[in-house]
Backbone as a printed PyTorch tensor [residue, N CA C, xyz], in Angstrom:
tensor([[[  4.8560,   8.6100,  -6.4820],
         [  4.3630,   7.2490,  -6.4110],
         [  4.1850,   6.7150,  -7.8230]],

        [[  4.4010,   5.4170,  -7.9450],
         [  4.2330,   4.7880,  -9.2390],
         [  3.3360,   3.5720,  -9.1050]],

        [[  2.7840,   3.1180, -10.2100],
         [  1.9030,   1.9520, -10.2000],
         [  2.6990,   0.6970,  -9.8500]],

        [[  2.1010,  -0.1630,  -9.0150],
         [  2.7130,  -1.4390,  -8.6530],
         [  1.6820,  -2.5380,  -8.8590]],

        [[  2.1080,  -3.7900,  -8.7600],
         [  1.2010,  -4.9150,  -8.9490],
         [  0.3960,  -5.1930,  -7.6820]],

        [[ -0.6990,  -5.9030,  -7.8700],
         [ -1.5340,  -6.2580,  -6.7320],
         [ -0.7840,  -7.1790,  -5.7770]],

        [[ -0.0160,  -8.1240,  -6.3110],
         [  0.7190,  -9.0520,  -5.4530],
         [  1.7600,  -8.3190,  -4.6090]],

        [[  2.4020,  -7.3030,  -5.1670],
         [  3.3660,  -6.5120,  -4.3910],
         [  2.6440,  -5.7490,  -3.2870]],

        [[  1.4830,  -5.1820,  -3.6020],
         [  0.7110,  -4.4600,  -2.5900],
         [  0.2900,  -5.4000,  -1.4680]],

        [[ -0.1930,  -6.5950,  -1.8250],
         [ -0.6120,  -7.5560,  -0.8060],
         [  0.5460,  -7.9960,   0.0720]],

        [[  1.7250,  -8.1600,  -0.5200],
         [  2.9000,  -8.5310,   0.2710],
         [  3.2440,  -7.4320,   1.2760]],

        [[  3.1250,  -6.1800,   0.8690],
         [  3.3640,  -5.0630,   1.7840],
         [  2.2980,  -5.0190,   2.8770]],

        [[  1.0520,  -5.2420,   2.4960],
         [ -0.0540,  -5.1650,   3.4510],
         [  0.0130,  -6.2660,   4.5000]],

        [[  0.4500,  -7.4460,   4.1100],
         [  0.4700,  -8.5880,   5.0260],
         [  1.7230,  -8.6510,   5.8970]],

        [[  2.6840,  -7.7770,   5.6600],
         [  3.8970,  -7.7220,   6.4730],
         [  3.5450,  -7.1850,   7.8600]],

        [[  3.9350,  -7.9170,   8.8880],
         [  3.6000,  -7.5410,  10.2740],
         [  4.2440,  -6.2350,  10.7190]],

        [[  5.3180,  -5.8130,  10.0550],
         [  6.0060,  -4.5840,  10.4410],
         [  5.3270,  -3.3360,   9.8830]],

        [[  4.3330,  -3.5130,   9.0480],
         [  3.6590,  -2.3760,   8.4230],
         [  2.2750,  -2.1780,   9.0270]],

        [[  1.8660,  -0.9190,   9.1280],
         [  0.5090,  -0.5900,   9.5670],
         [ -0.2610,  -0.1050,   8.3470]],

        [[ -1.5820,  -0.2310,   8.4120],
         [ -2.3760,   0.3170,   7.3200],
         [ -3.6700,   0.8900,   7.8560]],

        [[ -4.2390,   1.8410,   7.1030],
         [ -5.5360,   2.3990,   7.4560],
         [ -6.3680,   2.5440,   6.1870]],

        [[ -7.6680,   2.6960,   6.3940],
         [ -8.5750,   2.8370,   5.2620],
         [ -9.3760,   4.1150,   5.4100]],

        [[ -9.7890,   4.6410,   4.2870],
         [-10.5890,   5.8550,   4.2560],
         [-11.5900,   5.7070,   3.1200]],

        [[-12.8640,   5.8870,   3.4190],
         [-13.8960,   5.7670,   2.3920],
         [-14.7050,   7.0570,   2.3450]],

        [[-14.9690,   7.5010,   1.1250],
         [-15.7520,   8.7040,   0.9160],
         [-16.5500,   8.5210,  -0.3730]],

        [[-17.8480,   8.3850,  -0.2410],
         [-18.6750,   8.1710,  -1.4250],
         [-18.3420,   6.8350,  -2.0680]],

        [[-18.0050,   6.8380,  -3.3440],
         [-17.6700,   5.6000,  -4.0300],
         [-16.1570,   5.4220,  -4.1800]],

        [[-15.3690,   6.1600,  -3.3940],
         [-13.9140,   6.0580,  -3.4220],
         [-13.4230,   5.5050,  -2.0870]],

        [[-12.5320,   4.5100,  -2.1690],
         [-11.9210,   3.9480,  -0.9690],
         [-10.4100,   3.9600,  -1.1530]],

        [[ -9.6900,   4.3620,  -0.1050],
         [ -8.2310,   4.4040,  -0.1470],
         [ -7.6810,   3.6130,   1.0350]],

        [[ -6.7440,   2.7110,   0.7390],
         [ -6.0320,   1.9570,   1.7660],
         [ -4.5810,   2.4050,   1.7040]],

        [[ -4.0540,   2.8730,   2.8350],
         [ -2.6660,   3.3530,   2.8910],
         [ -1.8510,   2.4220,   3.7720]],

        [[ -0.6060,   2.1490,   3.3440],
         [  0.3080,   1.3040,   4.1100],
         [  1.4840,   2.1630,   4.5650]],

        [[  1.8110,   2.0440,   5.8580],
         [  2.8790,   2.8460,   6.4560],
         [  3.9660,   1.9470,   7.0300]],

        [[  5.1920,   2.4440,   6.9890],
         [  6.3210,   1.7950,   7.6590],
         [  7.0430,   2.8860,   8.4280]],

        [[  7.1320,   2.7470,   9.7330],
         [  7.7740,   3.7410,  10.6000],
         [  7.1880,   5.1310,  10.3910]],

        [[  5.8870,   5.2190,  10.1980],
         [  5.2100,   6.5010,  10.0470],
         [  5.2580,   7.0910,   8.6580]],

        [[  5.9440,   6.4430,   7.7130],
         [  6.0360,   6.9510,   6.3540],
         [  5.1280,   6.1500,   5.4280]],

        [[  4.4390,   6.8600,   4.5630],
         [  3.5920,   6.2170,   3.5760],
         [  4.4590,   5.5040,   2.5470]],

        [[  4.2110,   4.1830,   2.3540],
         [  5.0050,   3.4470,   1.3700],
         [  4.1570,   2.9280,   0.2130]],

        [[  2.8360,   2.7930,   0.4170],
         [  1.9810,   2.3000,  -0.6630],
         [  0.5370,   2.6790,  -0.3860]],

        [[ -0.2570,   2.7090,  -1.4620],
         [ -1.6880,   2.9390,  -1.2830],
         [ -2.4650,   2.2740,  -2.4070]],

        [[ -3.7100,   1.9470,  -2.0880],
         [ -4.6340,   1.3360,  -3.0440],
         [ -5.8340,   2.2610,  -3.1560]],

        [[ -6.1810,   2.6230,  -4.3740],
         [ -7.3160,   3.5020,  -4.5920],
         [ -8.3770,   2.7520,  -5.3900]],

        [[ -9.5600,   2.6160,  -4.8120],
         [-10.6810,   1.9580,  -5.4770],
         [-11.7500,   3.0030,  -5.7340]],

        [[-12.1110,   3.1540,  -6.9910],
         [-13.1500,   4.1150,  -7.3610],
         [-14.0880,   3.4190,  -8.3310]],

        [[-15.3240,   3.2190,  -7.8770],
         [-16.3020,   2.4270,  -8.6220],
         [-15.6980,   1.0600,  -8.9250]],

        [[-15.4580,   0.7200, -10.1790],
         [-14.8960,  -0.5960, -10.5110],
         [-13.4080,  -0.5370, -10.8240]],

        [[-12.7990,   0.6310, -10.6870],
         [-11.3800,   0.7970, -10.9780],
         [-10.5520,   0.6380,  -9.7040]],

        [[ -9.4980,  -0.1790,  -9.7810],
         [ -8.5980,  -0.3780,  -8.6480],
         [ -7.1790,  -0.1080,  -9.1250]],

        [[ -6.4750,   0.7570,  -8.3900],
         [ -5.0860,   1.0890,  -8.7270],
         [ -4.2300,   0.9610,  -7.4810]],

        [[ -3.0300,   0.4400,  -7.6820],
         [ -2.0780,   0.2380,  -6.6020],
         [ -0.8530,   1.1120,  -6.8650]],

        [[ -0.4260,   1.8370,  -5.8350],
         [  0.6980,   2.7480,  -5.9630],
         [  1.7340,   2.4460,  -4.8830]],

        [[  3.0070,   2.6210,  -5.2240],
         [  4.0870,   2.4490,  -4.2640],
         [  5.0920,   3.5780,  -4.4240]],

        [[  5.7730,   3.9040,  -3.3460],
         [  6.8030,   4.9380,  -3.4220],
         [  7.9960,   4.3930,  -4.2000]],

        [[  8.8400,   5.2880,  -4.6850],
         [ 10.0620,   4.8580,  -5.3600],
         [ 10.8980,   4.0500,  -4.3660]],

        [[ 11.3520,   2.8890,  -4.7640],
         [ 12.1280,   2.0270,  -3.8760],
         [ 11.2870,   1.1780,  -2.9480]],

        [[ 10.0170,   0.9920,  -3.2590],
         [  9.1440,   0.1840,  -2.3930],
         [  9.6360,  -1.2650,  -2.2980]],

        [[ 10.4320,  -1.7100,  -3.2710],
         [ 10.9030,  -3.0970,  -3.3140],
         [ 11.6960,  -3.4740,  -2.0660]],

        [[ 12.3840,  -2.5020,  -1.4750],
         [ 13.1860,  -2.8300,  -0.2780],
         [ 12.2870,  -3.1910,   0.9020]],

        [[ 11.0460,  -2.7670,   0.8910],
         [ 10.1190,  -3.1160,   1.9770],
         [  9.4920,  -4.4780,   1.7680]],

        [[  9.6060,  -5.0580,   0.5780],
         [  9.0560,  -6.3890,   0.3070],
         [  9.8600,  -7.4710,   1.0190]],

        [[ 11.1830,  -7.3150,   1.0580],
         [ 12.0500,  -8.3510,   1.6150],
         [ 12.6520,  -7.9680,   2.9520]],

        [[ 12.3710,  -6.7730,   3.4350],
         [ 12.9330,  -6.2760,   4.6800],
         [ 12.2960,  -7.0140,   5.8590]],

        [[ 13.0590,  -7.8460,   6.5530],
         [ 12.5210,  -8.6290,   7.6690],
         [ 13.2390,  -8.3430,   8.9740]],

        [[ 13.6130,  -7.0930,   9.1840],
         [ 14.3130,  -6.7320,  10.4220],
         [ 13.3760,  -6.8560,  11.6100]],

        [[ 13.9240,  -7.1780,  12.7530],
         [ 13.1180,  -7.3160,  13.9810],
         [ 12.9920,  -5.9970,  14.6860]]])
């Protein structure tokens, strides 16, 4: 996984074809985005630090609008 921008993460999260879940433990929160059961991106929030990660080739999921 590599670092991605917040806008790219939000575009993945708001896509109706993707599912996401959240997990919180102490002061760490993780949001994972899945497409067809595969993890494609995640957001890790720890205290005041926020990092966005995407799999290699995540860009194809930004514009993928298949039915």
